[in-house]
LOKOL-101770 format. One line per 2 residues: number of its first residue (from 1); their letters; for each residue x, y, z of C-alpha. Coordinates in steps of 0.05 Angstrom, whole numbers, plus 5000, padded with zeros to 4 digits. Layout:
BEGIN
NUM> a> X:Y:Z | ... .
***
This chain:
BEGIN
1> ma> 4981:2935:6963 | 5022:2961:6908 .
3> ka> 5085:2922:6909 | 5160:2941:6902 .
5> sd> 5176:2892:6848 | 5155:2876:6774 .
7> sk> 5118:2817:6806 | 5092:2863:6859 .
9> rk> 5076:2924:6825 | 5007:2936:6816 .
11> rd> 4995:2970:6748 | 4940:3015:6732 .
13> ls> 4913:2984:6668 | 4846:2986:6640 .
15> la> 4855:2917:6601 | 4908:2869:6615 .
17> se> 4919:2793:6607 | 4897:2743:6658 .
19> ds> 4947:2695:6630 | 5019:2719:6625 .
21> gh> 5075:2678:6598 | 5122:2699:6650 .
23> sk> 5145:2655:6709 | 5135:2717:6753 .
25> rs> 5070:2751:6731 | 5062:2824:6746 .
27> kv> 5003:2844:6789 | 4962:2873:6737 .
29> ey> 4902:2913:6760 | 4857:2965:6743 .
31> sp> 4836:3030:6780 | 4767:3051:6755 .
33> pi> 4746:3122:6757 | 4686:3126:6809 .
35> qp> 4632:3162:6772 | 4560:3185:6776 .
37> le> 4506:3141:6741 | 4503:3189:6685 .
39> sk> 4578:3193:6664 | 4602:3251:6624 .
41> sp> 4658:3209:6593 | 4653:3206:6513 .
43> ph> 4654:3140:6483 | 4722:3119:6461 .
45> vt> 4758:3051:6443 | 4818:3020:6481 .
47> rc> 4861:2959:6468 | 4903:2922:6522 .
49> fe> 4975:2943:6508 | 5005:2876:6523 .
51> hl> 4960:2853:6460 | 4972:2911:6409 .
53> he> 5017:2864:6370 | 4962:2812:6360 .
55> ai> 4932:2813:6283 | 4852:2818:6277 .
57> sl> 4812:2788:6222 | 4753:2820:6184 .
59> pe> 4704:2779:6222 | 4730:2804:6289 .
61> ls> 4724:2876:6260 | 4653:2860:6237 .
63> gl> 4638:2838:6310 | 4662:2910:6336 .
65> lq> 4618:2940:6283 | 4556:2901:6306 .
67> ya> 4565:2914:6376 | 4575:2992:6365 .
69> vl> 4509:2996:6326 | 4461:2945:6358 .
71> gg> 4490:2943:6428 | 4509:2892:6480 .
73> ni> 4442:2867:6497 | 4442:2832:6422 .
75> it> 4516:2824:6401 | 4573:2794:6444 .
77> kp> 4620:2845:6463 | 4689:2842:6421 .
79> sw> 4744:2812:6455 | 4802:2842:6422 .
81> cr> 4784:2910:6443 | 4734:2951:6489 .
83> lh> 4689:3000:6473 | 4669:3049:6523 .
85> hq> 4599:3086:6529 | 4571:3045:6466 .
87> rk> 4502:3078:6478 | 4529:3147:6470 .
89> ls> 4554:3130:6397 | 4512:3168:6347 .
91> gv> 4532:3133:6284 | 4585:3088:6256 .
93> tv> 4621:3102:6189 | 4671:3053:6155 .
95> tv> 4718:3076:6103 | 4759:3021:6054 .
97> le> 4818:3048:6019 | 4816:2996:5960 .
99> dv> 4878:2955:5945 | 4916:2998:5997 .
101> tq> 4964:2952:6045 | 5004:2958:6105 .
103> vh> 5062:2966:6060 | 5039:3026:6030 .
105> fy> 5023:3059:6097 | 5089:3053:6125 .
107> rf> 5128:3059:6054 | 5089:3124:6045 .
109> yp> 5081:3146:6118 | 5100:3218:6115 .
111> qf> 5035:3223:6063 | 4986:3196:6114 .
113> kn> 4981:3251:6160 | 4910:3252:6175 .
115> lr> 4910:3175:6192 | 4966:3174:6238 .
117> rr> 4950:3231:6275 | 4872:3229:6284 .
119> yk> 4870:3157:6294 | 4896:3134:6356 .
121> tr> 4879:3054:6352 | 4920:3022:6297 .
123> ct> 4916:2944:6286 | 4943:2896:6236 .
125> ll> 4888:2869:6194 | 4893:2795:6164 .
127> pc> 4889:2801:6088 | 4819:2813:6063 .
129> vg> 4798:2774:5996 | 4735:2806:5959 .
131> dv> 4692:2869:5973 | 4703:2886:6049 .
133> ss> 4635:2926:6054 | 4593:2870:6028 .
135> fi> 4628:2823:6076 | 4609:2868:6132 .
137> ln> 4543:2874:6119 | 4528:2801:6103 .
139> se> 4564:2777:6164 | 4527:2737:6216 .
141> ls> 4506:2768:6282 | 4547:2746:6339 .
143> hs> 4494:2741:6390 | 4506:2750:6464 .
145> gt> 4454:2693:6474 | 4422:2641:6432 .
147> vm> 4360:2617:6464 | 4306:2668:6451 .
149> se> 4242:2689:6481 | 4191:2744:6455 .
151> lp> 4186:2816:6481 | 4124:2864:6466 .
153> ra> 4115:2899:6401 | 4135:2972:6396 .
155> sl> 4123:3020:6338 | 4166:3033:6283 .
157> ps> 4156:3075:6215 | 4148:3005:6182 .
159> ss> 4078:2972:6157 | 4090:2909:6187 .
161> tt> 4121:2895:6251 | 4130:2834:6301 .
163> ti> 4172:2822:6360 | 4248:2804:6360 .
165> ll> 4276:2747:6400 | 4321:2760:6458 .
167> pp> 4361:2719:6515 | 4314:2699:6570 .
169> sl> 4355:2736:6619 | 4341:2800:6580 .
171> ss> 4270:2789:6562 | 4234:2796:6628 .
173> ss> 4195:2857:6648 | 4230:2920:6668 .
175> as> 4223:2909:6742 | 4267:2847:6737 .
177> hk> 4319:2876:6685 | 4367:2882:6740 .
179> gg> 4371:2814:6754 | 4374:2790:6682 .
181> dl> 4437:2841:6673 | 4477:2812:6731 .
183> ql> 4476:2745:6697 | 4529:2768:6649 .
185> hp> 4575:2803:6704 | 4638:2772:6711 .
187> vi> 4634:2758:6783 | 4565:2724:6775 .
189> rk> 4592:2684:6713 | 4647:2658:6755 .
191> fg> 4614:2646:6824 | 4538:2648:6808 .
193> se> 4486:2685:6851 | 4480:2639:6910 .
195> tr> 4518:2654:6974 | 4564:2596:6989 .
197> gl> 4613:2577:7040 | 4689:2597:7044 .
199> sa> 4713:2535:7013 | 4677:2548:6947 .
201> yv> 4722:2606:6933 | 4791:2572:6952 .
203> lt> 4833:2560:6880 | 4828:2491:6846 .
205> ge> 4896:2461:6824 | 4878:2485:6746 .
207> em> 4866:2555:6769 | 4933:2561:6810 .
209> sk> 4966:2533:6748 | 4930:2582:6700 .
211> yk> 4945:2642:6746 | 5023:2622:6759 .
213> fp> 5015:2603:6827 | 5079:2558:6850 .
215> lk> 5058:2489:6851 | 5095:2420:6871 .
217> ga> 5135:2392:6818 | 5138:2452:6775 .
219> pd> 5196:2463:6736 | 5207:2530:6761 .
221> ck> 5192:2516:6832 | 5240:2457:6844 .
223> sf> 5278:2497:6900 | 5214:2516:6936 .
225> ic> 5197:2499:7003 | 5124:2464:7012 .
227> te> 5084:2480:7074 | 5055:2405:7075 .
229> kn> 4989:2440:7099 | 4942:2388:7069 .
231> gq> 4891:2385:7119 | 4815:2378:7091 .
233> vt> 4790:2447:7080 | 4717:2470:7104 .
235> ds> 4674:2528:7113 | 4703:2534:7179 .
237> sp> 4780:2536:7163 | 4817:2590:7191 .
239> ly> 4838:2645:7141 | 4908:2681:7148 .
241> gl> 4925:2744:7109 | 5000:2748:7075 .
243> dc> 5031:2803:7043 | 5107:2815:7025 .
245> em> 5154:2873:7010 | 5214:2865:6966 .
247> cl> 5278:2894:6937 | 5324:2890:6877 .
249> tk> 5384:2849:6882 | 5436:2818:6827 .
251> lg> 5383:2755:6824 | 5321:2800:6813 .
253> he> 5271:2813:6871 | 5278:2787:6940 .
255> vt> 5238:2789:7004 | 5253:2845:7050 .
257> rv> 5188:2839:7094 | 5135:2791:7107 .
259> sl> 5074:2801:7151 | 5016:2753:7163 .
261> vd> 4952:2765:7204 | 4897:2714:7232 .
263> ss> 4826:2716:7219 | 4819:2764:7275 .
265> gq> 4864:2811:7246 | 4916:2801:7299 .
267> cm> 4986:2807:7273 | 5025:2736:7279 .
269> ld> 5090:2757:7240 | 5117:2821:7216 .
271> el> 5189:2809:7199 | 5249:2843:7168 .
273> vk> 5288:2793:7119 | 5356:2809:7094 .
275> ph> 5371:2778:7028 | 5435:2737:7013 .
277> np> 5451:2776:6954 | 5474:2851:6948 .
279> iy> 5418:2898:6942 | 5419:2946:6885 .
281> ny> 5357:2986:6897 | 5315:2983:6964 .
283> lt> 5255:3004:6922 | 5238:3051:6984 .
285> rf> 5180:3084:6949 | 5141:3022:6948 .
287> sg> 5168:2981:7003 | 5187:3031:7052 .
289> it> 5250:2992:7065 | 5313:3029:7073 .
291> kd> 5391:3008:7080 | 5389:3028:7153 .
293> ml> 5329:2986:7166 | 5369:2922:7145 .
295> aq> 5435:2939:7175 | 5428:2895:7236 .
297> vt> 5375:2847:7211 | 5401:2774:7212 .
299> tr> 5338:2742:7197 | 5341:2702:7126 .
301> la> 5289:2669:7080 | 5297:2608:7114 .
303> dv> 5283:2635:7174 | 5217:2661:7153 .
305> qs> 5194:2606:7116 | 5202:2562:7181 .
307> kl> 5165:2611:7220 | 5107:2612:7173 .
309> iq> 5106:2540:7170 | 5104:2532:7253 .
311> ll> 5046:2586:7249 | 5000:2557:7195 .
313> pq> 4951:2499:7220 | 4940:2438:7171 .
315> da> 4877:2469:7144 | 4898:2543:7139 .
317> il> 4877:2581:7080 | 4925:2635:7059 .
319> vg> 4890:2702:7033 | 4926:2757:6989 .
321> hs> 4918:2801:6934 | 4955:2778:6875 .
323> ld> 4981:2725:6924 | 5019:2683:6870 .
325> cd> 5071:2739:6874 | 5079:2733:6949 .
327> lr> 5085:2659:6949 | 5141:2663:6891 .
329> al> 5177:2716:6929 | 5175:2672:6991 .
331> em> 5193:2610:6953 | 5139:2571:6987 .
333> ih> 5083:2524:6956 | 5017:2525:6995 .
335> nn> 4956:2489:6964 | 4895:2525:6998 .
337> vi> 4894:2599:6973 | 4841:2653:6961 .
339> dt> 4862:2710:6918 | 4820:2776:6925 .
341> sl> 4847:2803:6856 | 4808:2744:6830 .
343> ly> 4745:2749:6869 | 4732:2817:6854 .
345> rr> 4741:2806:6782 | 4736:2846:6714 .
347> ey> 4726:2835:6641 | 4790:2820:6595 .
349> ga> 4833:2797:6656 | 4843:2861:6692 .
351> rf> 4842:2871:6765 | 4824:2921:6818 .
353> kl> 4883:2955:6857 | 4877:2935:6937 .
355> kv> 4878:3008:6954 | 4814:3016:6910 .
357> la> 4779:2959:6933 | 4794:2980:7003 .
359> ev> 4768:3048:6994 | 4704:3024:6960 .
361> il> 4685:2962:6999 | 4719:2976:7070 .
363> kr> 4714:3051:7069 | 4784:3053:7090 .
365> ei> 4845:3090:7060 | 4911:3043:7059 .
367> qs> 4976:3060:7022 | 4974:3132:7038 .
369> ee> 5015:3181:6997 | 5034:3211:7059 .
371> rr> 5071:3155:7085 | 5138:3127:7058 .
373> gh> 5127:3062:7033 | 5071:3015:7045 .
375> dp> 5057:2973:7111 | 5048:2903:7090 .
377> te> 5009:2884:7153 | 4956:2936:7135 .
379> da> 4954:2906:7065 | 4947:2833:7087 .
381> la> 4894:2855:7135 | 4856:2890:7082 .
383> al> 4862:2831:7034 | 4836:2783:7092 .
385> el> 4774:2831:7108 | 4757:2838:7034 .
387> aq> 4753:2762:7028 | 4716:2755:7097 .
389> yf> 4665:2806:7067 | 4659:2773:6996 .
391> vs> 4643:2702:7030 | 4595:2734:7083 .
393> kg> 4555:2776:7030 | 4555:2728:6970 .
395> pr> 4576:2746:6898 | 4506:2774:6879 .
397> qv> 4498:2824:6941 | 4572:2850:6930 .
399> ve> 4554:2865:6857 | 4490:2896:6874 .
401> lh> 4516:2937:6926 | 4586:2963:6888 .
403> lq> 4564:2956:6811 | 4567:3026:6799 .
405> ql> 4630:3045:6841 | 4668:2989:6822 .
407> wg> 4653:2966:6755 | 4621:3032:6731 .
409> sp> 4556:3010:6694 | 4486:3015:6723 .
411> as> 4451:2950:6736 | 4390:2968:6690 .
413> lp> 4381:2949:6615 | 4416:2998:6570 .
415> gs> 4372:3042:6525 | 4374:3030:6450 .
417> pv> 4432:3019:6411 | 4470:3080:6370 .
419> ng> 4418:3132:6397 | 4451:3197:6383 .
421> sc> 4409:3255:6381 | 4438:3280:6316 .
423> hk> 4399:3225:6272 | 4344:3247:6235 .
425> sp> 4309:3182:6233 | 4288:3148:6298 .
427> pl> 4338:3110:6343 | 4349:3038:6329 .
429> af> 4295:3002:6357 | 4322:2936:6350 .
431> ln> 4308:2908:6417 | 4236:2913:6405 .
433> tv> 4218:2907:6331 | 4233:2872:6270 .
435> as> 4202:2865:6199 | 4156:2799:6201 .
437> pl> 4162:2778:6132 | 4240:2768:6144 .
439> as> 4235:2743:6219 | 4202:2679:6204 .
441> ln> 4259:2663:6145 | 4314:2672:6189 .
443> ta> 4306:2634:6254 | 4322:2564:6269 .
445> tt> 4313:2516:6327 | 4362:2489:6379 .
447> ss> 4356:2416:6399 | 4300:2439:6452 .
449> gl> 4257:2464:6395 | 4268:2541:6418 .
451> pt> 4286:2591:6365 | 4354:2623:6347 .
453> sr> 4370:2685:6306 | 4409:2675:6244 .
455> lt> 4407:2744:6219 | 4457:2778:6181 .
457> fg> 4487:2849:6199 | 4455:2885:6137 .
459> ra> 4386:2847:6146 | 4383:2867:6223 .
461> lf> 4394:2942:6211 | 4340:2937:6157 .
463> ks> 4289:2905:6207 | 4309:2962:6261 .
465> gq> 4286:3012:6206 | 4356:3042:6193 .
467> pa> 4383:3009:6133 | 4458:3018:6114 .
469> lq> 4488:3065:6070 | 4540:3042:6019 .
471> lg> 4578:3091:5978 | 4634:3082:5922 .
473> rl> 4651:3056:5853 | 4607:2996:5862 .
475> ag> 4627:2941:5816 | 4575:2895:5782 .
477> tp> 4500:2905:5789 | 4475:2902:5861 .
479> sq> 4435:2840:5879 | 4365:2851:5895 .
481> ts> 4372:2826:5964 | 4421:2881:5979 .
483> ne> 4378:2936:5940 | 4321:2916:5993 .
485> lw> 4363:2912:6053 | 4414:2974:6049 .
487> rr> 4419:3033:6001 | 4476:3031:5954 .
489> qc> 4494:3090:5913 | 4547:3086:5856 .
491> cs> 4597:3148:5859 | 4639:3163:5799 .
493> sd> 4700:3185:5841 | 4723:3193:5915 .
495> kk> 4700:3265:5917 | 4630:3247:5893 .
497> vl> 4638:3197:5955 | 4652:3253:6001 .
499> ea> 4598:3299:5977 | 4546:3243:5984 .
501> lr> 4565:3226:6056 | 4559:3301:6074 .
503> rq> 4487:3305:6053 | 4467:3234:6083 .
505> vq> 4512:3219:6146 | 4464:3240:6195 .
507> sh> 4405:3196:6168 | 4441:3129:6175 .
509> sl> 4470:3091:6234 | 4524:3052:6190 .
511> sl> 4554:3084:6132 | 4604:3045:6084 .
513> lq> 4652:3086:6042 | 4696:3057:5984 .
515> ls> 4754:3099:5959 | 4783:3075:5899 .
517> sy> 4835:3125:5871 | 4892:3072:5879 .
519> sq> 4852:3021:5846 | 4839:3064:5789 .
521> ll> 4914:3081:5782 | 4927:3004:5783 .
523> tr> 4883:2992:5722 | 4933:3020:5679 .
525> tq> 4982:2972:5693 | 4985:2897:5681 .
527> ps> 4962:2849:5737 | 5031:2825:5753 .
529> yt> 5053:2896:5767 | 5016:2897:5839 .
531> qr> 5064:2838:5869 | 5129:2870:5831 .
533> nl> 5109:2934:5862 | 5096:2906:5932 .
535> hk> 5159:2870:5927 | 5199:2938:5915 .
537> lv> 5160:2972:5974 | 5182:2910:6022 .
539> sg> 5256:2915:6001 | 5251:2989:6016 .
541> lr> 5225:2977:6085 | 5274:2919:6097 .
543> em> 5331:2963:6078 | 5314:3010:6138 .
545> cv> 5337:2954:6185 | 5405:2944:6149 .
547> vy> 5472:2964:6171 | 5545:2955:6144 .
549> vg> 5596:2936:6197 | 5674:2941:6182 .
551> pl> 5724:2940:6164 | 5736:2869:6198 .
553> sp> 5796:2829:6212 | 5809:2770:6162 .
555> dc> 5797:2719:6216 | 5734:2749:6240 .
557> te> 5671:2704:6230 | 5599:2716:6224 .
559> rd> 5587:2688:6295 | 5635:2745:6318 .
561> vk> 5594:2797:6284 | 5528:2767:6311 .
563> rl> 5560:2768:6383 | 5573:2841:6374 .
565> cs> 5508:2861:6340 | 5458:2824:6381 .
567> sc> 5466:2867:6441 | 5425:2919:6400 .
569> gv> 5365:2876:6382 | 5345:2813:6347 .
571> lr> 5374:2796:6284 | 5346:2778:6219 .
573> sv> 5413:2757:6180 | 5486:2768:6181 .
575> rl> 5527:2760:6117 | 5607:2773:6104 .
577> ls> 5619:2811:6040 | 5687:2781:6009 .
579> st> 5678:2821:5944 | 5706:2885:5981 .
581> hr> 5775:2908:5988 | 5771:2898:6061 .
583> vh> 5720:2848:6098 | 5654:2879:6116 .
585> av> 5589:2853:6142 | 5518:2862:6124 .
587> ve> 5474:2860:6188 | 5396:2859:6180 .
589> ya> 5354:2872:6248 | 5285:2854:6257 .
591> ll> 5263:2917:6283 | 5284:2993:6264 .
593> eg> 5307:3001:6339 | 5361:2952:6328 .
595> aa> 5395:2986:6268 | 5386:3051:6302 .
597> la> 5420:3028:6365 | 5478:2995:6325 .
599> ve> 5493:3060:6292 | 5489:3098:6353 .
601> rl> 5524:3048:6405 | 5575:3004:6366 .
603> ng> 5615:3053:6323 | 5684:3046:6350 .
605> ca> 5676:2980:6384 | 5733:2930:6375 .
607> lh> 5727:2868:6346 | 5783:2818:6343 .
609> gc> 5825:2881:6366 | 5804:2924:6299 .
611> pv> 5756:2982:6318 | 5695:2981:6270 .
613> kv> 5651:3031:6240 | 5577:3015:6237 .
615> qr> 5537:3053:6184 | 5471:3055:6142 .
617> pv> 5472:3036:6066 | 5463:3093:6019 .
619> ge> 5407:3088:5971 | 5342:3114:5948 .
621> vt> 5307:3096:6018 | 5362:3119:6062 .
623> ld> 5375:3183:6039 | 5318:3217:6078 .
625> le> 5319:3162:6134 | 5332:3208:6188 .
627> ey> 5273:3252:6174 | 5232:3184:6167 .
629> lc> 5254:3162:6233 | 5241:3227:6267 .
631> dr> 5168:3220:6238 | 5168:3148:6270 .
633> re> 5191:3177:6337 | 5132:3226:6333 .
635> dp> 5080:3172:6322 | 5025:3180:6370 .
637> ln> 5027:3104:6379 | 5098:3108:6402 .
639> er> 5081:3159:6453 | 5120:3146:6523 .
641> li> 5146:3084:6493 | 5216:3057:6496 .
643> ya> 5255:2999:6470 | 5301:2961:6512 .
645> an> 5354:2909:6485 | 5401:2858:6510 .
647> ia> 5356:2834:6563 | 5355:2768:6599 .
649> ad> 5326:2718:6553 | 5291:2676:6604 .
651> np> 5249:2731:6642 | 5247:2797:6609 .
653> ad> 5187:2820:6660 | 5245:2822:6719 .
655> lq> 5265:2888:6685 | 5200:2923:6696 .
657> mt> 5217:2943:6771 | 5290:2970:6747 .
659> fd> 5249:3014:6696 | 5199:3036:6750 .
661> qf> 5255:3072:6783 | 5250:3128:6733 .
663> gp> 5166:3129:6740 | 5104:3082:6736 .
665> ve> 5103:3037:6677 | 5041:3030:6645 .
667> gv> 5053:2965:6611 | 5102:2914:6582 .
669> sv> 5101:2879:6511 | 5148:2826:6492 .
671> rs> 5134:2822:6414 | 5152:2752:6382 .
673> qr> 5132:2721:6321 | 5165:2656:6349 .
675> pr> 5155:2654:6424 | 5201:2593:6432 .
677> kk> 5260:2642:6411 | 5303:2674:6454 .
679> rk> 5275:2742:6475 | 5328:2802:6463 .
681> hv> 5283:2858:6469 | 5227:2890:6507 .
683> ff> 5178:2950:6496 | 5160:2992:6563 .
685> ky> 5105:3041:6564 | 5109:3100:6617 .
687> hs> 5052:3135:6648 | 5083:3202:6628 .
689> te> 5136:3234:6583 | 5179:3256:6646 .
691> sl> 5189:3183:6661 | 5206:3168:6594 .
693> ea> 5259:3223:6589 | 5288:3201:6655 .
695> al> 5298:3129:6627 | 5335:3153:6564 .
697> dp> 5374:3199:6604 | 5449:3182:6598 .
699> sa> 5458:3179:6672 | 5411:3120:6673 .
701> el> 5461:3077:6644 | 5485:3066:6708 .
703> tl> 5426:3035:6735 | 5406:2995:6673 .
705> gq> 5480:2963:6662 | 5483:2920:6596 .
707> vk> 5413:2942:6574 | 5412:2990:6515 .
709> vc> 5353:3037:6509 | 5319:3086:6457 .
711> ra> 5255:3115:6441 | 5209:3064:6405 .
713> lt> 5208:3069:6326 | 5165:3008:6313 .
715> pp> 5092:3016:6321 | 5063:2967:6382 .
717> hl> 5020:2929:6328 | 5080:2903:6296 .
719> cs> 5124:2842:6321 | 5178:2856:6266 .
721> wt> 5188:2916:6220 | 5213:2866:6164 .
723> pd> 5184:2805:6135 | 5212:2739:6160 .
725> ap> 5203:2682:6106 | 5257:2641:6066 .
727> et> 5296:2679:6014 | 5279:2675:5939 .
729> al> 5323:2683:5878 | 5306:2763:5882 .
731> sn> 5361:2798:5918 | 5390:2867:5914 .
733> ge> 5460:2841:5922 | 5508:2884:5963 .
735> ng> 5457:2905:6018 | 5447:2827:6042 .
737> tt> 5375:2830:6037 | 5322:2794:5996 .
739> eg> 5255:2813:5959 | 5220:2748:5971 .
741> rt> 5200:2738:6043 | 5126:2738:6068 .
743> dl> 5103:2754:6133 | 5039:2774:6165 .
745> mv> 5063:2835:6194 | 5094:2878:6142 .
747> gg> 5082:2832:6083 | 5123:2797:6034 .
749> gg> 5130:2775:5965 | 5120:2713:5926 .
751> ge> 5157:2674:5868 | 5107:2688:5824 .
753> ee> 5126:2682:5745 | 5086:2727:5703 .
755> ed> 5083:2721:5631 | 5055:2796:5619 .
757> vi> 5095:2843:5579 | 5124:2893:5626 .
759> de> 5121:2965:5597 | 5176:2992:5645 .
761> el> 5161:3064:5627 | 5089:3059:5648 .
763> et> 5107:3028:5714 | 5159:3081:5730 .
765> ev> 5105:3136:5718 | 5057:3095:5761 .
767> dr> 5107:3089:5815 | 5117:3165:5813 .
769> et> 5040:3178:5819 | 5031:3133:5877 .
771> ag> 5055:3176:5930 | 5010:3232:5906 .
773> vm> 4953:3186:5902 | 4962:3164:5976 .
775> rk> 4968:3233:5995 | 4901:3248:5966 .
777> ld> 4869:3188:5999 | 4893:3212:6066 .
779> sk> 4865:3282:6048 | 4792:3248:6034 .
781> vg> 4802:3212:6103 | 4812:3271:6140 .
783> ki> 4755:3311:6104 | 4706:3252:6117 .
785> fe> 4728:3254:6191 | 4717:3327:6196 .
787> al> 4647:3316:6165 | 4622:3265:6217 .
789> pe> 4576:3283:6275 | 4600:3284:6346 .
791> nt> 4608:3211:6375 | 4614:3176:6313 .
793> ls> 4657:3114:6310 | 4701:3121:6249 .
795> iv> 4738:3062:6225 | 4791:3062:6163 .
797> il> 4810:2998:6130 | 4866:2985:6085 .
799> pg> 4847:2916:6068 | 4919:2884:6045 .
801> ke> 4927:2835:5992 | 4918:2762:5984 .
803> sl> 4956:2726:5931 | 4934:2663:5894 .
805> hg> 5010:2642:5899 | 5012:2642:5975 .
807> as> 5043:2711:5985 | 5001:2757:6031 .
809> hp> 5006:2833:6052 | 4969:2847:6112 .
811> gl> 4927:2907:6117 | 4912:2962:6174 .
813> cf> 4850:2975:6212 | 4849:3055:6245 .
815> ve> 4795:3063:6300 | 4772:3129:6330 .
817> vk> 4711:3165:6357 | 4696:3236:6337 .
819> qk> 4695:3278:6395 | 4664:3343:6412 .
821> st> 4728:3386:6399 | 4720:3366:6324 .
823> af> 4646:3368:6323 | 4613:3370:6251 .
825> np> 4597:3435:6227 | 4559:3443:6163 .
827> me> 4580:3504:6137 | 4653:3496:6150 .
829> sl> 4646:3429:6114 | 4617:3453:6053 .
831> kn> 4677:3497:6045 | 4720:3435:6046 .
833> ie> 4689:3405:5980 | 4742:3400:5931 .
***
């Protein structure tokens, strides 16, 4: 049942982490679309909101490309994102903007209109060294299985063919494909295929710890009551379904109703509970509890705890849906539990809603929208019957009976990878054939003597009959191997790359493009210019997070300023200026939102009896800052996203139910580069714009209390807008910021000493031209996207910069699938050629 609290709210997420860091983990679930076998949904890429701030590496990106082109029967699915309907892809195109970093993108953000509007997925990419395209093509295949067996031959337009080696689970006859595929299903991987007794599904101590169940001796469970029901659990032990409802008090979420049903479905307990603390919100929409219902109630939590202990026999097994949340709300510890959200499991830690499972498995509607709130007895019974059904049928039969309705995929072996109809050459037949001369050279054996594949990506494409296409100003002479395995075409300019792509895009499953306009611009400067320029760009980004606070009283200290300003967000640094006529402070925030809230909320606040003014520094970067911030608010990645500051540091997830009052919250993200630091801010993503507007309305301040909110400005893939590293000798003085910090989010400088003779006039000219070059690169990216056929996976890579002196500037990765609305039009694309 959908719970009334943050820990009881069952959020509708496509991807969610199983292992949350909060003491009260949210009920993270997935509500799948029930679709026919042949889904009409187009291919698309998603990434779990809670993990968007995690940087990815080039090998991880290569894994996505391999899976997109070769399919899941050969390649392991990428763990950092999810590619839906891979079999519908018609091709993959990768565009590399040479020498461009994440710093360039956000410093020249207004110039990148196509990148920021066309691509919905944006990830921080760890700095890449060397030729990105060559690395991708030479990366070793990430197999979904290692032990191989042979398949029958199939014809290809090649003079010599043989068989490819596949995992035994996928190499059986077509009649047994169904069974082979199920071995990879998350339920089968966890519980196996055999039907087992009840006790096999009781969570172990390690599993209870992993999923944040209350445990005896745990630091956060010292005041919890233990049921002491430690009898030997057998397959005939009794099951009891449990469910709770909650309200919001000054301490967080407390129980207001408890229901318990026995194995036969009889209700053993259904009690209203009155919290000791004043109730701020009854959460009637979810709990069904009202003020009138609790007015005459005298039952307290201790009373319910005693009744539950009396009702449960020694070998009782409690069953619930996300039961950890119920036990934490009851402040009780019970060692023998079954959690139905972990029985009917999904990939990536996502979970089904109880309502969905009841509808699909039990053919019963619960949590009806016509009713005010939910019935905990009904939900406890549904969880109980779901567990009984799973045990009686066994994992394999459950999956076979409900595979399509719940998990949304057929039980048959998928067809050939990247099989769009627009290809002129045959679809990839990598499942069936390879070129024999290379096959024997690229296999190894396991300890048992069975062969394993050691193919590279480029070689695998060649063996499938569809070599990759590589376009750009390719440095050096191509090696003989690469000439044999994929097609390399040297282009004199980015314009030529675009023209070549338009002619050949439909003939290749994978196209790799290198746009080198910015690299060519850099060749006019000394090698040291790149690092100095990046220093300057990072300094400009950092200045966006700086504010001046003052005038201050003479006895005011840095600590006093920190106490005032930290209510708007995490501080990077605070410094008092003594060289001014009156004392002022320079404050640097970690995020754009902190500085924006400080200017908006702290003006006129009294510090030691003196009202202070909060203002931004005036400089080249900040002159158009308001327009820049307006663009940041309209960033598609920040859609329906709000920033909340001045939160409780111990458990920021407790705020979710407060924000649920304005509408359903889709996800909560606590971004932190240093997890042990106190967390002062959280990002919330709503399902609708209306909910976001309600949370930002001034009237919401009464509900939010000391919490300050604003629209998100920092994109979800960044933990920090500014670098976080030790200061160097380079500083711009009065603004209190430095130019020598390193970081893996926005980037940093390095204390490099260069002996090059600096041509300041030339470098000034290059600086002026950089914005125009970035705009032209973005224009090329837009035209490349327009030239792609429908259902093409398009990836744009800003490779970043790795320095020999240890200073790194990460890159960016943009991912999107070209949809039908912008399908390829040959006549229109010819008009766009410059």
